[in-house]
MARPA-514515 format. One record per residue (C-alpha): x, y, z. Coordinates in steps of 0.001 Angstrom, whole numbers, plus 500000, padded with zeros to 6 digits. Example, Ala and Ser with C-alpha at 12.3 -4.5 7.8 and 13.67 -1.06 7.14 Angstrom:
// residues 2
512300495500507800/513670498940507140/
//
This chain:
// residues 73
187069435966494774/186344439544493543/183098440318491899/183194442089488466/180146444236487480/179299445903484226/177654449192485006/175558449132481756/173931446009482436/172963446711486083/169625447917485313/166853445963486696/169523443867488576/168540442399491980/170311443150495221/170297442224498938/171338444145501647/173739442099504097/172459444193507134/169120445547506345/168133448896507524/164275449828508080/163182446436507138/164422447239503589/166436444116502400/165732443421498912/166429446120496011/166246446555492388/168390448995490223/165882451265488674/168162453843486990/171690453746485530/173896456398484016/173424456975480102/174948459145477590/173309462220478624/174289461763482287/176555464500483694/180188463097484081/180048463824487860/177211461393488060/178315458615485623/178961456280488720/175762456808490393/172783454178490093/169335454338491838/168354451431493958/164616450943494940/163616448774498054/161112446205496923/158875446638499876/158816450461500415/159551451720496987/162008454266498523/164921455116496368/168561455659497015/171241456946494992/174608455248495297/177887454804493756/177650451344491979/181034450645493103/179685449935496505/177959446912495296/181212445297494714/181409444950498548/180311441588499469/180342442541503165/177546444896502395/175712443577499241/174881440128497862/173740439856494216/170279438446493796/167441437884496236/
//
C-alpha cells in the first residue's frame, strides 16, 4: 500500500530511519515550506535528529519510501 502525505501537515511529525546513520534514528520535521518559500524550495523540509539536534534538508517526497523511512517512533 502506498503512503500518502500532505506536506502542509508534516510539521512536527515524527519519523524513524530504517537504516540509521551516525546513531541518528529518530527525527522530527521542524520546518516546512510556507507561502514565502521560493518555488525552487517548495518540496524541501527540515528534519532534526532527536538525539543530536543535527538538521537535514530533504525533499519531503523521500519520506514516501518505506524502505528508508517509517512514520512515527
